[in-house]
DRENTORKOL-3810 file (N, C-alpha, C; in nm, 4 decimals):
REM DRENTORKOL-3810
@n.u->0.0989; n.v->-0.0949; n.w->0.0076; ca.u->-0.0305; ca.v->-0.0258; ca.w->-0.0117; c.u->0.0753; c.v->0.1097; c.w->0.0158
@n.u->0.0863; n.v->0.2005; n.w->-0.0701; ca.u->0.1450; ca.v->0.3487; ca.w->-0.0994; c.u->0.0749; c.v->0.3915; c.w->0.0589
@n.u->0.2101; n.v->0.5024; n.w->0.0446; ca.u->0.1643; ca.v->0.6148; ca.w->0.1670; c.u->0.0037; c.v->0.7161; c.w->0.1258
@n.u->0.0285; n.v->0.7240; n.w->0.0390; ca.u->-0.1013; ca.v->0.8394; ca.w->0.0029; c.u->-0.2403; c.v->0.7323; c.w->0.0605
@n.u->-0.2335; n.v->0.6233; n.w->-0.0382; ca.u->-0.3552; ca.v->0.5338; ca.w->0.0110; c.u->-0.3815; c.v->0.5570; c.w->0.1993
@n.u->-0.2933; n.v->0.5215; n.w->0.2077; ca.u->-0.2895; ca.v->0.4900; ca.w->0.4016; c.u->-0.3064; c.v->0.6035; c.w->0.4162
@n.u->-0.2586; n.v->0.7175; n.w->0.3877; ca.u->-0.3327; ca.v->0.8596; ca.w->0.4986; c.u->-0.4485; c.v->0.8933; c.w->0.4570
@n.u->-0.5549; n.v->0.8429; n.w->0.3157; ca.u->-0.6528; ca.v->0.8477; ca.w->0.3300; c.u->-0.7411; c.v->0.8229; c.w->0.3986
@n.u->-0.6890; n.v->0.6295; n.w->0.3963; ca.u->-0.7746; ca.v->0.5703; ca.w->0.5056; c.u->-0.8223; c.v->0.6042; c.w->0.6449
@n.u->-0.6642; n.v->0.6685; n.w->0.6508; ca.u->-0.6905; ca.v->0.6944; ca.w->0.8230; c.u->-0.7842; c.v->0.8065; c.w->0.8581
@n.u->-0.7313; n.v->0.8595; n.w->0.7188; ca.u->-0.8058; ca.v->1.0486; ca.w->0.7115; c.u->-0.9986; c.v->1.0411; c.w->0.7594
@n.u->-1.0141; n.v->0.9493; n.w->0.6405; ca.u->-1.1142; ca.v->0.8908; ca.w->0.6259; c.u->-1.1770; c.v->0.8368; c.w->0.7570
@n.u->-1.1324; n.v->0.7433; n.w->0.8495; ca.u->-1.1220; ca.v->0.6642; ca.w->0.9187; c.u->-1.1486; c.v->0.7496; c.w->1.0783
@n.u->-1.0679; n.v->0.8382; n.w->1.1125; ca.u->-1.0697; ca.v->0.9749; ca.w->1.1434; c.u->-1.1824; c.v->1.0836; c.w->1.1098
@n.u->-1.2553; n.v->1.0678; n.w->1.0215; ca.u->-1.3641; ca.v->1.2091; ca.w->0.9687; c.u->-1.4393; c.v->1.0997; c.w->1.0571
@n.u->-1.4593; n.v->0.9450; n.w->1.0336; ca.u->-1.5796; ca.v->0.8923; ca.w->1.0543; c.u->-1.6063; c.v->0.8781; c.w->1.2123
@n.u->-1.4758; n.v->0.8521; n.w->1.2907; ca.u->-1.4885; ca.v->0.8450; ca.w->1.3818; c.u->-1.5272; c.v->1.0266; c.w->1.5094
@n.u->-1.4544; n.v->1.0717; n.w->1.4232; ca.u->-1.5453; ca.v->1.2242; ca.w->1.4839; c.u->-1.6967; c.v->1.2233; c.w->1.4382
@n.u->-1.7819; n.v->1.2029; n.w->1.3509; ca.u->-1.8911; ca.v->1.1484; ca.w->1.3203; c.u->-1.9344; c.v->1.1025; c.w->1.4509
@n.u->-1.8614; n.v->1.0116; n.w->1.4493; ca.u->-1.9086; ca.v->0.9245; ca.w->1.5588; c.u->-1.9613; c.v->0.9965; c.w->1.7018
@n.u->-1.8347; n.v->1.0222; n.w->1.7300; ca.u->-1.8302; ca.v->1.0914; ca.w->1.8375; c.u->-1.9452; c.v->1.1923; c.w->1.8909
@n.u->-1.9349; n.v->1.2681; n.w->1.7428; ca.u->-2.0930; ca.v->1.3832; ca.w->1.7637; c.u->-2.1915; c.v->1.3367; c.w->1.7973
@n.u->-2.2319; n.v->1.2055; n.w->1.7621; ca.u->-2.3602; ca.v->1.1525; ca.w->1.7249; c.u->-2.4286; c.v->1.1124; c.w->1.8523
@n.u->-2.3100; n.v->1.0140; n.w->1.9008; ca.u->-2.2951; ca.v->0.8926; ca.w->2.0496; c.u->-2.3134; c.v->1.0392; c.w->2.2067
@n.u->-2.2241; n.v->1.1290; n.w->2.1339; ca.u->-2.2488; ca.v->1.2552; ca.w->2.2386; c.u->-2.3801; c.v->1.3487; c.w->2.1933
@n.u->-2.4060; n.v->1.3675; n.w->2.1010; ca.u->-2.5815; ca.v->1.4053; ca.w->2.1223; c.u->-2.6587; c.v->1.3122; c.w->2.2015
@n.u->-2.6680; n.v->1.2171; n.w->2.1338; ca.u->-2.7764; ca.v->1.0905; ca.w->2.2908; c.u->-2.7548; c.v->1.0870; c.w->2.3889
@n.u->-2.6054; n.v->1.1495; n.w->2.4394; ca.u->-2.5843; ca.v->1.0758; ca.w->2.5722; c.u->-2.6999; c.v->1.1990; c.w->2.6284
@n.u->-2.5746; n.v->1.3351; n.w->2.5464; ca.u->-2.7105; ca.v->1.5008; ca.w->2.5921; c.u->-2.8205; c.v->1.4609; c.w->2.6346
@n.u->-2.9358; n.v->1.4051; n.w->2.5170; ca.u->-3.0916; ca.v->1.3833; ca.w->2.5577; c.u->-3.0937; c.v->1.2847; c.w->2.7170
@n.u->-3.0499; n.v->1.1892; n.w->2.6859; ca.u->-3.0329; ca.v->1.1058; ca.w->2.8403; c.u->-2.9410; c.v->1.1382; c.w->2.9450
@n.u->-2.8797; n.v->1.1884; n.w->2.9453; ca.u->-2.8567; ca.v->1.3899; ca.w->3.0238; c.u->-2.9701; c.v->1.4152; c.w->3.0877
@n.u->-2.9989; n.v->1.5749; n.w->2.9736; ca.u->-3.1362; ca.v->1.5374; ca.w->2.9911; c.u->-3.2599; c.v->1.4720; c.w->3.0632
@n.u->-3.2574; n.v->1.3694; n.w->2.9975; ca.u->-3.3513; ca.v->1.2849; ca.w->3.0304; c.u->-3.3594; c.v->1.2839; c.w->3.1588
@n.u->-3.2729; n.v->1.2322; n.w->3.1990; ca.u->-3.2264; ca.v->1.1583; ca.w->3.3481; c.u->-3.2640; c.v->1.2584; c.w->3.5037
@n.u->-3.2087; n.v->1.4007; n.w->3.4275; ca.u->-3.2207; ca.v->1.5065; ca.w->3.5239; c.u->-3.3612; c.v->1.5604; c.w->3.5144
@n.u->-3.4352; n.v->1.5179; n.w->3.4153; ca.u->-3.6395; ca.v->1.5497; ca.w->3.4500; c.u->-3.6743; c.v->1.3946; c.w->3.5595
@n.u->-3.6015; n.v->1.2836; n.w->3.4953; ca.u->-3.6744; ca.v->1.1836; ca.w->3.5672; c.u->-3.6408; c.v->1.2384; c.w->3.7086
@n.u->-3.5650; n.v->1.2693; n.w->3.7458; ca.u->-3.5119; ca.v->1.3701; ca.w->3.8903; c.u->-3.6386; c.v->1.4155; c.w->3.9089
@n.u->-3.6429; n.v->1.5189; n.w->3.8371; ca.u->-3.7331; ca.v->1.6306; ca.w->3.8727; c.u->-3.8496; c.v->1.6023; c.w->3.8996
@n.u->-3.8656; n.v->1.4662; n.w->3.7958; ca.u->-4.0758; ca.v->1.4444; ca.w->3.8069; c.u->-4.0420; c.v->1.3041; c.w->3.9310
@n.u->-3.9360; n.v->1.2133; n.w->3.9850; ca.u->-3.9695; ca.v->1.2228; ca.w->4.1186; c.u->-3.9369; c.v->1.2578; c.w->4.2239
@n.u->-3.9541; n.v->1.3865; n.w->4.2172; ca.u->-3.8876; ca.v->1.4609; ca.w->4.2915; c.u->-4.0420; c.v->1.5573; c.w->4.3378
@n.u->-4.1390; n.v->1.5702; n.w->4.1971; ca.u->-4.2821; ca.v->1.5923; ca.w->4.2605; c.u->-4.3680; c.v->1.4883; c.w->4.2634
@n.u->-4.2856; n.v->1.3343; n.w->4.2113; ca.u->-4.3468; ca.v->1.2311; ca.w->4.2391; c.u->-4.4027; c.v->1.2514; c.w->4.3969
@n.u->-4.3804; n.v->1.2742; n.w->4.4876; ca.u->-4.3792; ca.v->1.2962; ca.w->4.5950; c.u->-4.4461; c.v->1.4299; c.w->4.6678
@n.u->-4.4087; n.v->1.5269; n.w->4.6069; ca.u->-4.5110; ca.v->1.6192; ca.w->4.6440; c.u->-4.6854; c.v->1.6412; c.w->4.5517
@n.u->-4.6845; n.v->1.5989; n.w->4.4297; ca.u->-4.8016; ca.v->1.6473; ca.w->4.4062; c.u->-4.9478; c.v->1.5870; c.w->4.4467
@n.u->-4.9192; n.v->1.4130; n.w->4.5152; ca.u->-5.0332; ca.v->1.3457; ca.w->4.5640; c.u->-5.0528; c.v->1.4797; c.w->4.6584
@n.u->-4.9812; n.v->1.4960; n.w->4.7245; ca.u->-5.0042; ca.v->1.5925; ca.w->4.8591; c.u->-5.1088; c.v->1.7377; c.w->4.8314
@n.u->-5.0230; n.v->1.7788; n.w->4.7288; ca.u->-5.1443; ca.v->1.9251; ca.w->4.6629; c.u->-5.2741; c.v->1.8948; c.w->4.6307
@n.u->-5.2579; n.v->1.7523; n.w->4.5804; ca.u->-5.3401; ca.v->1.7537; ca.w->4.5079; c.u->-5.5185; c.v->1.7302; c.w->4.5907
@n.u->-5.4803; n.v->1.6741; n.w->4.7124; ca.u->-5.5965; ca.v->1.7031; ca.w->4.8020; c.u->-5.6067; c.v->1.8232; c.w->4.8799
@n.u->-5.7344; n.v->1.8797; n.w->4.8360; ca.u->-5.7490; ca.v->1.9829; ca.w->4.9156; c.u->-5.7303; c.v->1.9716; c.w->5.1169
@n.u->-5.7121; n.v->2.0586; n.w->5.1811; ca.u->-5.7054; ca.v->2.0495; ca.w->5.3456; c.u->-5.8565; c.v->2.0609; c.w->5.3353
@n.u->-5.9072; n.v->2.1102; n.w->5.2884; ca.u->-6.1441; ca.v->2.1140; ca.w->5.3715; c.u->-6.1614; c.v->2.0057; c.w->5.3087
@n.u->-6.1062; n.v->1.9340; n.w->5.1743; ca.u->-6.1751; ca.v->1.7803; ca.w->5.1982; c.u->-6.1521; c.v->1.6630; c.w->5.2613
@n.u->-5.9595; n.v->1.7116; n.w->5.2805; ca.u->-5.9407; ca.v->1.5975; ca.w->5.3519; c.u->-6.0117; c.v->1.5451; c.w->5.5360
@n.u->-6.0079; n.v->1.6692; n.w->5.5829; ca.u->-6.0875; ca.v->1.6341; ca.w->5.7162; c.u->-6.2353; c.v->1.6349; c.w->5.6899
@n.u->-6.2777; n.v->1.6794; n.w->5.5913; ca.u->-6.4685; ca.v->1.6230; ca.w->5.5883; c.u->-6.4697; c.v->1.4598; c.w->5.5728
@n.u->-6.3511; n.v->1.3916; n.w->5.4824; ca.u->-6.3965; ca.v->1.2919; ca.w->5.4344; c.u->-6.2861; c.v->1.2346; c.w->5.3832
@n.u->-6.1823; n.v->1.1605; n.w->5.4859; ca.u->-6.0891; ca.v->1.0046; ca.w->5.4360; c.u->-6.0768; c.v->0.9854; c.w->5.3479
@n.u->-6.2075; n.v->0.9649; n.w->5.3213; ca.u->-6.2102; ca.v->0.8316; ca.w->5.2424; c.u->-6.2495; c.v->0.8636; c.w->5.0688
@n.u->-6.3101; n.v->0.9671; n.w->5.0947; ca.u->-6.2292; ca.v->1.0708; ca.w->4.9350; c.u->-6.1218; c.v->1.1637; c.w->4.9130
@n.u->-6.0470; n.v->1.1272; n.w->5.0465; ca.u->-5.9455; ca.v->1.2318; ca.w->5.0016; c.u->-5.7832; c.v->1.0941; c.w->4.9722
@n.u->-5.8260; n.v->0.9851; n.w->5.0389; ca.u->-5.7633; ca.v->0.8775; ca.w->5.0385; c.u->-5.7421; c.v->0.7790; c.w->4.8617
@n.u->-5.8855; n.v->0.7949; n.w->4.7969; ca.u->-5.8759; ca.v->0.8033; ca.w->4.6897; c.u->-5.8128; c.v->0.8711; c.w->4.5718
@n.u->-5.8384; n.v->1.0196; n.w->4.6728; ca.u->-5.7811; ca.v->1.1159; ca.w->4.5058; c.u->-5.6426; c.v->1.0773; c.w->4.5316
@n.u->-5.5910; n.v->1.0834; n.w->4.6292; ca.u->-5.4213; ca.v->1.0495; ca.w->4.6592; c.u->-5.4004; c.v->0.9630; c.w->4.5823
@n.u->-5.4540; n.v->0.8292; n.w->4.6033; ca.u->-5.3918; ca.v->0.7329; ca.w->4.5666; c.u->-5.4062; c.v->0.7291; c.w->4.3811
@n.u->-5.5259; n.v->0.7836; n.w->4.3756; ca.u->-5.5547; ca.v->0.8144; ca.w->4.2360; c.u->-5.4106; c.v->0.9414; c.w->4.1282
@n.u->-5.3464; n.v->0.9785; n.w->4.2488; ca.u->-5.2689; ca.v->1.0453; ca.w->4.1272; c.u->-5.1310; c.v->0.9899; c.w->4.1482
@n.u->-5.1426; n.v->0.8905; n.w->4.2420; ca.u->-4.9775; ca.v->0.8432; ca.w->4.2305; c.u->-4.9823; c.v->0.7445; c.w->4.1909
@n.u->-5.0856; n.v->0.7147; n.w->4.1479; ca.u->-5.1362; ca.v->0.5959; ca.w->4.0148; c.u->-5.0671; c.v->0.6940; c.w->3.8955
@n.u->-5.1278; n.v->0.7554; n.w->3.8678; ca.u->-5.0443; ca.v->0.8459; ca.w->3.7531; c.u->-4.8939; c.v->0.8542; c.w->3.7720
@n.u->-4.8430; n.v->0.9371; n.w->3.8564; ca.u->-4.7322; ca.v->0.9822; ca.w->3.8619; c.u->-4.6188; c.v->0.8216; c.w->3.8588
@n.u->-4.6713; n.v->0.7440; n.w->3.8804; ca.u->-4.6144; ca.v->0.5832; ca.w->3.8749; c.u->-4.6229; c.v->0.5372; c.w->3.7369
@n.u->-4.7548; n.v->0.6167; n.w->3.6522; ca.u->-4.7117; ca.v->0.5603; ca.w->3.5349; c.u->-4.6819; c.v->0.6694; c.w->3.4257
@n.u->-4.6500; n.v->0.8372; n.w->3.5013; ca.u->-4.5504; ca.v->0.8401; ca.w->3.4037; c.u->-4.3859; c.v->0.8721; c.w->3.4187
@n.u->-4.3543; n.v->0.8200; n.w->3.5526; ca.u->-4.2211; ca.v->0.7423; ca.w->3.5985; c.u->-4.1861; c.v->0.6680; c.w->3.5429
@n.u->-4.2175; n.v->0.5588; n.w->3.5157; ca.u->-4.2729; ca.v->0.4094; ca.w->3.4924; c.u->-4.2764; c.v->0.4410; c.w->3.2858
@n.u->-4.2790; n.v->0.5356; n.w->3.2184; ca.u->-4.3241; ca.v->0.5629; ca.w->3.0987; c.u->-4.1871; c.v->0.6559; c.w->3.0660
@n.u->-4.1135; n.v->0.7568; n.w->3.1628; ca.u->-4.0408; ca.v->0.7813; ca.w->3.1225; c.u->-3.8810; c.v->0.7150; c.w->3.1704
@n.u->-3.8653; n.v->0.5819; n.w->3.2132; ca.u->-3.7734; ca.v->0.4813; ca.w->3.2147; c.u->-3.8303; c.v->0.4270; c.w->3.1261
@n.u->-3.8536; n.v->0.3922; n.w->3.0879; ca.u->-3.8881; ca.v->0.3133; ca.w->2.9586; c.u->-3.7890; c.v->0.4026; c.w->2.8235
@n.u->-3.8632; n.v->0.5642; n.w->2.8082; ca.u->-3.8037; ca.v->0.5930; ca.w->2.7040; c.u->-3.6468; c.v->0.6283; c.w->2.7155
@n.u->-3.5731; n.v->0.6690; n.w->2.8918; ca.u->-3.4514; ca.v->0.6725; ca.w->2.8765; c.u->-3.3772; c.v->0.5389; c.w->2.8432
@n.u->-3.4798; n.v->0.4189; n.w->2.9003; ca.u->-3.3466; ca.v->0.2936; ca.w->2.8314; c.u->-3.3980; c.v->0.2454; c.w->2.7011
@n.u->-3.4703; n.v->0.2753; n.w->2.5907; ca.u->-3.4515; ca.v->0.3682; ca.w->2.4980; c.u->-3.3722; c.v->0.4334; c.w->2.4231
@n.u->-3.3225; n.v->0.5302; n.w->2.4850; ca.u->-3.2338; ca.v->0.5997; ca.w->2.4512; c.u->-3.0737; c.v->0.5200; c.w->2.4808
@n.u->-3.0747; n.v->0.5114; n.w->2.5925; ca.u->-2.9502; ca.v->0.3922; ca.w->2.5631; c.u->-2.9314; c.v->0.2930; c.w->2.4947
@n.u->-3.0410; n.v->0.2095; n.w->2.4622; ca.u->-3.0452; ca.v->0.1044; ca.w->2.3494; c.u->-2.9587; c.v->0.1432; c.w->2.2316
@n.u->-3.0898; n.v->0.3178; n.w->2.2059; ca.u->-3.0066; ca.v->0.2945; ca.w->2.0512; c.u->-2.8859; c.v->0.4005; c.w->2.0685
@n.u->-2.8427; n.v->0.4858; n.w->2.1613; ca.u->-2.6926; ca.v->0.5149; ca.w->2.2151; c.u->-2.5891; c.v->0.3835; c.w->2.1568
@n.u->-2.6057; n.v->0.2824; n.w->2.2172; ca.u->-2.5301; ca.v->0.1859; ca.w->2.1914; c.u->-2.5066; c.v->0.1106; c.w->2.0187
@n.u->-2.6346; n.v->0.1258; n.w->1.9784; ca.u->-2.6451; ca.v->0.1048; ca.w->1.8772; c.u->-2.5632; c.v->0.1622; c.w->1.7381
@n.u->-2.6177; n.v->0.2769; n.w->1.7968; ca.u->-2.5025; ca.v->0.3941; ca.w->1.7143; c.u->-2.4309; c.v->0.4268; c.w->1.7138
@n.u->-2.3180; n.v->0.3849; n.w->1.8121; ca.u->-2.2118; ca.v->0.3550; ca.w->1.8169; c.u->-2.1231; c.v->0.2051; c.w->1.8191
@n.u->-2.2353; n.v->0.0985; n.w->1.7710; ca.u->-2.1916; ca.v->-0.0141; ca.w->1.7198; c.u->-2.1836; c.v->0.0046; c.w->1.5617
@n.u->-2.2765; n.v->0.0960; n.w->1.4988; ca.u->-2.2922; ca.v->0.1351; ca.w->1.3683; c.u->-2.1951; c.v->0.1905; c.w->1.3217
@n.u->-2.1321; n.v->0.3194; n.w->1.4054; ca.u->-2.0425; ca.v->0.3868; ca.w->1.3584; c.u->-1.9518; c.v->0.3369; c.w->1.3403
@n.u->-1.9098; n.v->0.2254; n.w->1.4459; ca.u->-1.7663; ca.v->0.1225; ca.w->1.4678; c.u->-1.7065; c.v->0.0061; c.w->1.3555
@n.u->-1.8430; n.v->-0.0172; n.w->1.2876; ca.u->-1.8515; ca.v->-0.0720; ca.w->1.1884; c.u->-1.7599; c.v->-0.0202; c.w->1.1302
@n.u->-1.8429; n.v->0.0822; n.w->1.0586; ca.u->-1.7736; ca.v->0.1629; ca.w->0.9236; c.u->-1.7053; c.v->0.2177; c.w->0.9823
@n.u->-1.6197; n.v->0.2494; n.w->1.0504; ca.u->-1.4757; ca.v->0.2762; ca.w->1.0290; c.u->-1.3812; c.v->0.1488; c.w->1.0516
@n.u->-1.3885; n.v->0.0443; n.w->1.0960; ca.u->-1.3763; ca.v->-0.1190; ca.w->1.0727; c.u->-1.3421; c.v->-0.1439; c.w->0.8995
@n.u->-1.4295; n.v->-0.0796; n.w->0.8353; ca.u->-1.4617; ca.v->-0.1311; ca.w->0.7366; c.u->-1.3831; c.v->0.0076; c.w->0.6351
@n.u->-1.3812; n.v->0.1671; n.w->0.6291; ca.u->-1.2636; ca.v->0.2632; ca.w->0.5790; c.u->-1.1372; c.v->0.2236; c.w->0.6453
@n.u->-1.1118; n.v->0.1492; n.w->0.7313; ca.u->-0.9440; ca.v->0.0880; ca.w->0.7685; c.u->-0.8974; c.v->-0.0115; c.w->0.6773
@n.u->-1.0238; n.v->-0.1316; n.w->0.6559; ca.u->-0.9868; ca.v->-0.2309; ca.w->0.6113; c.u->-1.0410; c.v->-0.1958; c.w->0.4739
@n.u->-1.0354; n.v->-0.1254; n.w->0.3497; ca.u->-1.0797; ca.v->-0.0714; ca.w->0.2914; c.u->-0.9692; c.v->-0.1535; c.w->0.2010
@n.u->-0.9423; n.v->-0.1685; n.w->0.0845; ca.u->-0.8217; ca.v->-0.2174; ca.w->0.0188; c.u->-0.6913; c.v->-0.2207; c.w->0.0676
@n.u->-0.7072; n.v->-0.3273; n.w->0.1407; ca.u->-0.5716; ca.v->-0.3902; ca.w->0.2372; c.u->-0.4855; c.v->-0.4418; c.w->0.1438
@n.u->-0.3965; n.v->-0.3890; n.w->0.1315; ca.u->-0.2927; ca.v->-0.4870; ca.w->0.1212; c.u->-0.1761; c.v->-0.5720; c.w->0.1776
@n.u->-0.1638; n.v->-0.6837; n.w->0.1576; ca.u->-0.1240; ca.v->-0.7311; ca.w->0.2506; c.u->0.0770; c.v->-0.7179; c.w->0.1985
@n.u->0.1158; n.v->-0.6913; n.w->0.3370; ca.u->0.2552; ca.v->-0.6625; ca.w->0.3520; c.u->0.3807; c.v->-0.7361; c.w->0.2583
@n.u->0.3756; n.v->-0.8658; n.w->0.2090; ca.u->0.4515; ca.v->-0.8901; ca.w->0.1362; c.u->0.4137; c.v->-0.8061; c.w->-0.0081
@n.u->0.2609; n.v->-0.7927; n.w->-0.0591; ca.u->0.2462; ca.v->-0.7483; ca.w->-0.1874; c.u->0.3126; c.v->-0.6343; c.w->-0.1614
@n.u->0.3281; n.v->-0.5628; n.w->-0.0518; ca.u->0.3289; ca.v->-0.4191; ca.w->-0.0246; c.u->0.4544; c.v->-0.4138; c.w->-0.0972
@n.u->0.5576; n.v->-0.4551; n.w->-0.0615; ca.u->0.6905; ca.v->-0.4805; ca.w->-0.0877; c.u->0.7501; c.v->-0.5284; c.w->-0.2276
@n.u->0.6649; n.v->-0.5884; n.w->-0.2816; ca.u->0.6560; ca.v->-0.5985; ca.w->-0.4262; c.u->0.6626; c.v->-0.5544; c.w->-0.4983
@n.u->0.5364; n.v->-0.4498; n.w->-0.4421; ca.u->0.5460; ca.v->-0.3105; ca.w->-0.5519; c.u->0.6247; c.v->-0.2328; c.w->-0.5588
@n.u->0.6840; n.v->-0.1841; n.w->-0.4304; ca.u->0.8350; ca.v->-0.1014; ca.w->-0.4014; c.u->0.9038; c.v->-0.1256; c.w->-0.4234
@n.u->0.9745; n.v->-0.3100; n.w->-0.4569; ca.u->1.0925; ca.v->-0.3671; ca.w->-0.5386; c.u->1.0836; c.v->-0.3568; c.w->-0.6293
END
């Protein structure tokens, strides 16, 4: 393999690696924002059911207050579960994206690879 072709292959592989880093970094940023949002949702999960029950109704009808509290808590858990599934999908998408880009970089480096013995025969 001549030096020019080798530099072209490594240049192409470096550009692919840079593109890979940018795309995966973007996905990880989305994942980090998702995790922060999930943390805030967990914080609100503790506060929201208490705010949903009016103080005057709680003293008047404890059964109704408990039912409202449990309904609100169930909605919060459902939303939290959906956020968890979304976050898991982002993590799996990031992993798939990384594997795709690694395969592209490997193909770029292996493109038209000439064995060492043939390379010496070309120079000689």
